[in-house]
N, C-alpha and C positions, 0 to 999 in steps of 0.2 A: 699816419698820422703826418699834418702838413704844419710847419712852424713859420713863423713870422722871421723874414730874412731882409737883412738892411738891402741886399742886391737888389730885391723888386725896386726900388727908389729909382735905380740907374735903369732897369727894362724902362720904365716908363717915361725917362729923360731920353733913351733913346728912340722909343716911340714917336714922341712927340717933334724930336730933332732930326731925326731921321727922314721921316715921312715916306719909307718904304725905299731909299736912295739906299740904304746899307743892309746887309744882313748882321746879325748880332751873333758871335761865338761867344760860348760861356764855357771856359778852360777851367779846368780842376781836378783834384783828384778823384779818384774812385770812391763812390759811396758819400759824398759830401752834401746833396740833396739837390743835385744841377737839375736833373730831369724832373724832380717834384716841384721846384718852385717855376722852372719854366711853364709846365703843364698848369700850373696855378694860374701865372700869369695868362696863358691863353685864355684859361677860362674866364677870368674877369674881366679881360679887354679886350677879348673880339667876340665877333656874332659867332664864329666858329673857327675850327683848327683842325690839323689833320698831324698825328704824332706819327712818325717814320722812327719806329728804334731799329737801329741799324743790327743789333745782337740778337734780334728773332725776327728780321724780316724775311720773307720768302724770295726764293730767286728771281719770282717774276719784278718783285719791285727793284731788288739790285739790277735787272737788265733795262729797266726802264731808262736809267742814267748812262746806257751805253750808247745812245743818240738822243740828242737834245736840241735837232732840228725842228723839230713840230712839238712846241711846247703846249698847244691845245691837246694833244695825243697825250702827253702826259699829267696834265691834271685832270682829263678825265678818266683815264687810268685810276689815277690816285683816288680820285672820289669812288670810282667803284669797288675797289679794292677795300678802303678804310670805311665806307659806306656814310662818308660825311662831303655836305655840299658846302662847295669854295665860293665866296661872296667877295666880290672885287673890293679891294681898297678896305674889307671889313673881316678878312680872314687870314689867320696863321699859318705857316707849315712848318714843322718842327724837324730837324733832323737831329735825332738823339744818338749819341755815341758816333758822330759821322767818321772817326777814324777809320771805320770797317768799311767805308763806302767812299774812296776818296774822288770818284767820280761824281759823286753827289756834292761834294765839296767845291770842286770845280766848276759844275753848272751854276754855281752860285751868281758868276758873274751875267750870266745871261737870264737867270729868274728874276735877278732883281731890275734888270734894264727892261722886262718886261712890263714891272711894276704893278702887275695885278694884284699880287700878294705879299705878305710880310713874312721875313722867315728869319727862324734863329737856331742856331746850332748848340749841340754842347757835345763837348769831348775830353777824354782823358788819353794821355799818352799821344797828344795829335801833333806835338812838334818832332816827333821823331822821324830821323830822316826816312827811315824805310817805308814811313806811313803817306808822305808826300812827296819823294823823289822822281814819280812821273807824272806828276800833274803841275798846273798851273794855280799858284794860291792865288783868289780872287783878291783884288785891290778894294771891291766894295765889302769888304769884310771886316767889322769891327770886332775887337776881343775886350772881353773883361773877365778878370779874375776873380774865381769863388773860392772859397776857404772854407774849412768846418766852421761850426757856430762860435762865433765869440763870447765873451762872459755875459756880454749884453745879450745877446740872442737868448743864451742859455737861462738868464734871466727870465725873459720874456715868456720861454715855453713853459716855466715853473710858476707863471702867473704875476711876476712881480714886474712891473713898469716904472717902479719908483726910484728904487736903489740906486741904479746908475747914474740916474740924472741929478741926484744928492751927492754922489760921488765927484762927478764933473764938478758941480759947484764949488764944493769944499776946494778941489785942486786948484780949480781958476783963482779961487781967492786964496789960495794956501792958507788953509784953517783947518787945522788937526781935527780930526776926529774925537781923539779921546782913546783910551787904551782899551776899554771895554768895548766900545765899537768897532775899533779897528780887529779884537781878537775875534768878533762874532762873524765880521766880512772875509777877515781870512780864512775862518774854518768854511764857510759855504764857497768862496776860493777855490780852497784845496779840494772842495767835492766837485767844482766844476773840472777841477784838472785830473781827477780819477775818472770821473766818465766822459770827458772829453765833447769834443764838439761834433761827431758823427750822429747825424740823426735818430739814426736806428738805435743805437746806444743810449741816446737821450730818451727816446720815448720808450725804451724797455727800461730806464732807471723810473719814469714818471708813472707807468703801468702797474710795476711790481715792486719797486723799492728794494730790489734784489741786486746786490752787486755783482753775486755770482754769475746772472744772467746778464748782467751788461758786461761781465769780463768776456762770456761765451759769445757776444754780439761781437767784440772788438778783436777777438782771435779770428773770427771768420772773416773778417776784412783784412787783416794782417796775411791770413793766408792768401786772400784773394791778390794783394799786394806783390806775396813773392810770386805767387804765378804770374804776374803781370811781367815781374823783372825777369822770369826764365824767358818770356817772349821777346824780350829787349836783346837778353842775351843768355841764348841757350846752354853757354858754359857754366852758368850759374854763380859768376862773379858779381853781376850786379844784384841777386838775391843776397849773397854772401855780405857783399857789402853794406846792405841793408839791413841785415840782422845784426851785424856790428856795430851797429852805431850806440846801442848802449853802452857796450864794454869798451869803446872808443872814448866817449865822452867822461866815463868812470876813472880813465888815467889821469884825465887834466892835462893832457902834452898839448902843446902848443899848435897841434894841428892831428889831423885825420891820418895816422899811420897805415899807411895800404899795405906795407908790407909785411907787417904783423896780422895780417886777415890773409892774403893773399900771397901765397909763395912765389918768389921769383919777379914780383911785380911791385913796382915803385908807385909813387904819386902821379909823376909826370907820364906814366904808360896807360893812367885808367882815367886821363880828362876827356875824352870822347863821354866814355862810359857814364861818369859823373854827370857830364852834360843831360845826356839820355836819362839820366834818371832823376835830373831836374825837372826836366820837362814833364816826368809824370805828375810832378806837382805832390807828390806821396812824400818827398825830400825837399828838405830845405838847405841850401845851401851857405854858408858865412866864408867869405875868402878875407885872407888876411892884405891887409893893406901895406904896401911897401914904404908910402909915405902920408899919412894921416891930414887931409886938406879938404876942402870943401868939394874938390871933385874927385871922390873918393872911388868912381869907376875906373878911374884912368890909373888908378893905383892898385887896381887887384892884381894879386900873386895866384895865380890860376894853380898853381903847384902845393900851396900852403892852404887848405881848407879844413872844414868843421862841418860834419852834417848832422842834421836835427830832423825829428818825424814832423811830419805837417800837422799831428795832433798829439797832445800831451797825454789826452786820455789813451792811446794807442801805443803812446810810449812808455807810460805807466803798465801797459800789459806784457809789453816787449821785453821789460826787466827779469820776466820771471815766465816767458815761455815755456821754458823746459819744464815747468813744475805745474802740477794742479792747482788749482784755485784755492782748496783748503792750505795748502801750504803756502801761500801768498800773503804775506802780513803787512804788504805796505800800503794797503787799504786803511787798514785800522792805524797803522802808524803816521800816515801822511794827516788824516781827519784828526788826528790827536795831538799834532804837532809835533809826534815824538821820532821824525824822521831822522834816520842815521847821516850823518858827516856824508858819508860817502855817496848817498843818494840824494843831495845837491842839485846836480845837474839836471833835475826834474825840472827847477826854478829857470833855469838856464836856458832849457827848451819851450817852457812857454812864453818866455820874453821872446825869444826868437819866431815863436807865433804869433804871438802878437804883433810884433815889430812888421812881417813880412804882411799880415792881412791888413794892415794900415797903410801898406804901400811904400814900405823900406827895403830898400838892398839890404843885405847883410854883410857887415865887416867887423873887422874884430883887428887887433895890433897887439904885437909882443913887441919888447924891447929890453936891452941890458943898461940897468941905470950903471953909468961909470963911477959913480962914488962908492956906490954899498956892493957892486960887480953881484948885483939881484938881477934876477928876469922878472919882469913884470908883463901883465898881460892884461887889456883893455876888453871885457867880453863883447860889447857892443858898440860901434861908432856910427853916429846920426849925422848928416850934412844937413845944416839948416842955415840958410840965408849964404853968405860966403864963409861960415865956421864949421866946426865940426864941434858934436856934443858927447865926450865920453860915458860910459855908462860900466858901471861895476856892479855885479849881480850877487848878490848874498840870499843862502836858503835860510837865515837865520837875522836877528834884532841884532846883530853887532854893527857898531856904527863905525868901526876902522876902514877905512879906505887908502891903503897904501899905493896902490897902482892908479888911483884918480891921481893923489899927492904927487908922485913921480911923473906921471904922465903930463900935468901941469906944468911940474917944472920944466920938464922940456919943450912943450909947446904952447905956453900961455899965450902967445898973441892969436892962436887959430882959435880958441876954445870961446865958443858962447855960452853954453850950460854944462854943467857936469853933474852927473846922477848917480847916487847909490840905491840901487833897488834893492828892497830887503822886506822883512815881513812886519816891521813895526809902524806905527803910525808915521803920518806926514811930519818932517822936519826939516831943518837946516841944519849945517854944523859950518858957520861959515859960509864960504860961497859955496860948497857942497849941497845940494837939494836932493834929500832923502825921502825917497816915495815909497809907498808899500806896492809890492808886485802888480797887485788888480788895478792900481793906477797907470801903470803902461800904456795903456790904451790911448792915454790922454795927451802923449808926447806928440 
């Protein structure tokens, strides 16, 4: 099942503006639909295409890229192997999972210069040093990030093209929806949180309406991710750090506590490993800011971080990976809005996912209030214009926002907007903008 994806418009823009002068690399986690949407683009926008899947390509194909001095020979061999005719300036060649053939990636420079055909690449774990250490990364390569299906794409998959437009209009006018409509949309959004944005899980839900089968699909993907992490780090440390994300968030600590997961390890000793995990796109990393201002990247504290999962549907399944689905009550609890307080970090994960998919880097901030001697935490910080926008996330409708108030008392001159993200309707509490979690996509 092929779904409408927003990234398709970025492909069209690249094709028009590049005119064959660059290749496009589509980066993203495994199983988010990269190959499917790229091939759909090839079918619709070109007269012919060749898709080379390096996860199953023959040795004959791999050897073609050992010597690229004769491009005519390379193109002839590819057409014969794949039984496809290439037409000058009207055909696309796709290098799928190109991290498995670094020499093909290095060849992009010469293939683009030849200008006969267009080139797209897909990759996961592609930034990891061991995959590219012996090759020259082509400057003719443009990169676009792809993420799991967002809430709007999920609604499109269900045949609804209206709801998100109405929600955007409500947000832009800052006009509340009303309690009844908000409750209905929150229930629908919680369904999205459970199913997630992995296309296979979404198609299984649409075809079967069976959450057990959806859960099985997600478990398969999680096992694939763990296998990938074992390839990154054969000692198993990366896989263990990944599996421990839910338990770490449950502690509500000010950072991921590596020492409680890996014996004799500290946050400072796993920085390279965390960087490689982030490169996989399966993990989202939020770093603590040392000094919250518009230049958040310059204030990043590498040793203080939190880890999230790229897809909240996968995250929901990770919570109970050690149990059979029949014992898993989270689906029922979340859909009926009876989620226990200690599972509220599901909402924090979905906000992280939304912010990252919208192009934001993830930062948070913790501080000690001098007057109350209380530790406060701002869940996320957004840089907007020359100021910051602090965000406090709640898994309920409670309108208290002590952390926001304390932060604003400390840094009032640096703040543009302050947001309370929760489960109730759009509203305002003095200068705090209270928004339902499903409207985070509009920030």
